[in-house]
N, C-alpha and C positions, 0 to 999 in steps of 0.2 A: 534672540535675534528675530526680527520680523520675518513673516513668511516670504516676503519678496526678496529677501537677502539671499538669493539662491546663487549658484556659481555663474548662472547667466547674467545675473544683475551685476556681479563683480566684474565679469569680463566686459559688459556693456559700459560701465563706468571707466575701466582702463582704456577701452577703445575711444570713448569720447574724450578722455584726458589727452591721449595722443594726438587727436585731431585738433584740440585746442591749442596744444603747443605748437603744432605745425602750422596751422592757419594763422595764429597770432605771431608767428615769425621767430619763435625761440629757437629754431634749429638753424637759424642764419647767423653769420658772425656780427651783424649789427641788428638794431631793433628800433621800431617805432619811427622809422624815417630819419634816424640819426646815423652818425658814423661811430656810435658807441656800442660796446658789447652789451648783451642783456643785463649782465651784473651791473654794469655802469649805469645803465638806464634806470634800473630799479634803485640804485644808490641815490641818483638825481631825485627820484620820486619821493623816496623816504626822507632825504635831507630837506626837500621843498615842503613836506607835510609835517615835519617834526622839528619845530624850533627847539634848539638847545641839544640836538642829538650829538653824541660823541662817537668816536670811531668804534670804540669797544661795543657800544649799544648797537651800531649800525651792523656790525659783524654778526651779532646775535640775531637780529631781525632777518638778515639775508642768509643766515646759516653758513657763513664763510669763516675760514680761518683768519687769524690776526695777520699773518703775513700776506695773504691774498687781499684783504681789505687795505692794507697799507700801500701795496703796489697799485691798487685801483685808484685810491685817493690820490696818490702822487701824480698819476696820469691825468686825473681830472683837474687838479691844481695846475699842472703844466698847461693844460688847455684853457685856463682862466675861467673855469666853470664852478670850482669850490675853493673856499678859503677857510682858513682856521683862525679862531680867536681864543684868547685866554678864558679858561673856566675859572671864574672867581670862586666857585664852590670847591673845586678840586684842582690843585695846581699841577697834578700829575697828568691831567687830560685836557684836551682842547675841545672847544665847541665848533662844529662843522656848520657852515653856512653857504648858501649859493651866492655867487657874485652877480653882478648884473647880467652877464652873458648867461650864467647858470640859470637865472630866473626866466630869461627868454627861452632857453632850452627847455626848462620845465614846463612853461606854457605851451610850447610846441608839442611836447610829448602828451600833455594833457589833451590837447585838441585832437591829436592823431588818434589816441586810445578811446576817447568819447565818440569820435565819429565811427570807428571800427565797431566798437561794441554796440553803439546805438543803431547802426544799420542792421546787425544781427538780431537784436531784440525786436526791431521794427518788423522783421520778417515773420515773427511769431504772433499767434493770436493772443488776446488779452489773458486768458487763463494760462496758455503755455508760458507766456512772459513772466507772469507772477510765480509760476512754478519754477522757471529757470532761476530767477532772481533768489527765491527763498532756498531752493535746493543748493544752489552754488554756495551761498552763504553758509548754510548748515554743513555742507560737506567740508568747505575750508575750516570751519571751526573744529569739526571732528578730526580732520588731519592733524590740526595744531595739538588737540587734546592727546591723541594717540602718540604723537611725537614726543610728548612729554610724560608718556608712560601711563596716561589716565586709563585706558581701556585694559592695558596689561595688569595694572595694579588692581583694578576692581571692575570687572565686567559689569555694566550698568543693568540693574533690574533683573538679574538673574535668580531665579528661585528654583531650588531642587525639591521635587514633589515625589513622594513614594506612592505613586498610584498610575494606573493606566488612564490614558486620555484618549478619546475618539480620534482616530486618524493615526495613532502612534505607529502601528504596524507599517503603514505606507511611508510615514515620514522617516522612520528609522532606516528602513530598507533604501529610501531615496538618498539619505546622507551617505550611507555606506556605498551604494552604487555609484554615486557621483565622484566621491573622493578616490575610491580604488580603481575606477576606470580611468580617471584623468591622470593620476599620479603613478599608477602601477600597471595600467593596461589590463585590468582584470575584465574577463569576458562577461556577457550578460547573465550567465548561468550563476555567477557569484551573487548578484542582486536577488535572483529567483531564490536561491538557497537561504539567503538572509530572510527574506519574507516567509518562506516555508517554515523556517526554524522559529520564527516569531509567532506564526500562526498556530503552531504546535504548542508553544509555550504560553501564550497569553491565556488560554482557557484554565491553566493550571495555577493562575495567580491568587486563586482563592485558598490555596493550601499555604500554611504558615511558613513552610521551608522555601518558598519561592517569592521574589520580589523584584519590582522594576522601579528604576528611578528616572524621572525625566526633568532635564533643565529647561525651564520655561522662561521666556522673555516676551513680555507683552502679549501674553496668551498663546505664544507659539512655542513648538518644540524645537530646541536647538541643540539638544544633546541627550544621551541616554546611557544607562548601564542596567545590567540585570543580573540577578543571581538566580541560577537554576539549582535548586538543592536536591533534585530527584535523579537526574539523568546519569550521575556518576556513582551514586549510592555510597555505602561504607563511610558515611559522615563526611563525605567530600563535597564541597560546593563548586559550581562551575560559574566563573565570571564570564558574561557574555555581552556582546553588542555595545561595547564602549566606543562612543563616537561624539564628537563635538563638531558643530557646524563651522564651515569656513569663515575665518574672520575672528572666531572666539578661540582659537587654539592659542594657548600661551596665556590665557586670561585667568587661568586657575579653575575654570569650570570642570575640565576633566578630573583634576585632582580631587574636587569636591565630590563628583559622582563616585569615584573609586573609594573615597573615604566613607561615603554612606554605605557602599556594598560590603566593604571590609568590616565596619562596625556591625552591621547587620549579621554577618556570619559570626562574629564573635558572640553576639548576643544568642544567637541560635545554637551555639556550641559546636559548630562545624569544626573539626580537627584540621582540615586542609582546605585551601581554595586553589582551583587549578584554572589556568587560562591558556588558550591556544592562540598563537599569533604567528608572524613569520619574520625572518631576519632582515634588517634594513629599516625598520620603524623606530629609529633611535630615540626620538622624543617620547614615544609611548613606553619604550623599554625603561627610560629614565623614571617615568612616572610609576610604572609598576615596581620597579626596584625601591623607589622611595617609600612605597607603601608595604614593603617587606616581601615582595616576590623574588624568587631566585630562580634562574634558569636550570631546569631539570633534565631537558632532553632537546636534542635538535636533529632533524633528519630531512631528506628531500621528499617532499610529499605533493599532493595535488587536490587537497580538499577544497581549495578555493577556486578551482576551475583552471589552474595552470600550474606548472612545475615551479616550486619555491622551496628554499630552506626553511621548513616549518620549525616552531618552537613551542615548547611547553613550559610555563612558569608555574611555580608552586609557592604558596605562602602557608606556613604552618602556624597553627595557633601558638601564642606565647605560653 
C-alpha cells in the first residue's frame, strides 16, 4: 500500500464521500430537480445510456434486488417514462426503453447534472481539476474491483521480503500505534513499547535465529512479522509484530507473513513458537489457529499499557 494510504487518508476519502452524497442531493427523497427517487433517477440514466438494457441487467448495475427493480420499473411505467418491448434474443426477458416523456426527463437530468458538476469543477484550478477527474475515475473503478472481490482475492503488487528496510522501525510502530489507539484505545505508551522492542531486536537480525519479514507494495512497507529466536531460549521462537496496514486486512497478506515466519522456524528447528496477544482480536486468532497455533494461557494483564485479558498461543513443531 502506498505511503499516503494512512488512516488520515482513509478518513479524508470517507468525509469527502459523505459531502458528495449530501451536496449532490442523495439524502433527499427526490433527486436532480425531479420528483423521482435517487434510484429511479439512476434507472432513467442507465436506460437512456444503454440501449437494449433488461430489468435483470439494470438490477445488477444499480445493485438492487429483483423485487426492488420490479417495483421501481412499474412506477416509472405508470408515469409514462419507461416502456418494455419484446426481447427477440430471449423471450423470457424484455427490453427497457425510455418513452418520449422519459427521453425529455433524461435530457433534463443530464442538463441538471452537467451544470452542477461543471460549476464545481470550474471552481478548481487546472491541475486540481485534472486530479479530481482522474482520481474520481480511478477511485470508482477501485470500488467496483473490490466489490467483486479483486482486492480480497489478490492484493495487488504485494511482495514479502525477508530483510530490514530503512524506516521499518518507525513504520511498524506507526501501524501498530494507529490501529490499536483507534480501535482499542491503547495509550501512547503502547506505541513507544513497540518502537523500543524493535530498536532492541533489529541489531540482532544478523544472527541466524532471528528474522523479519516486510510486506512491500510499490516500495512502501504495508505489513510486518518477525521471529525473535533468542528472547525465550530453550528452542522456543517468539512471533512478534504481526501487522497489516488498513485496507489490506483480509487480502491474505497477514497469512503470507505468518506462513513465512512459521516456515522459517521449522527450517531452523525451533520446537515451539509462542506469541502474545489479547482476547477480542477474532480475525487474528483465526489466522493464528489456521497456522497451527493453540491457545495455551489466558490472564488479566497490563503489558500493553491497559488492563486486558491477555493470551499466549503456542505452535508445536510437527
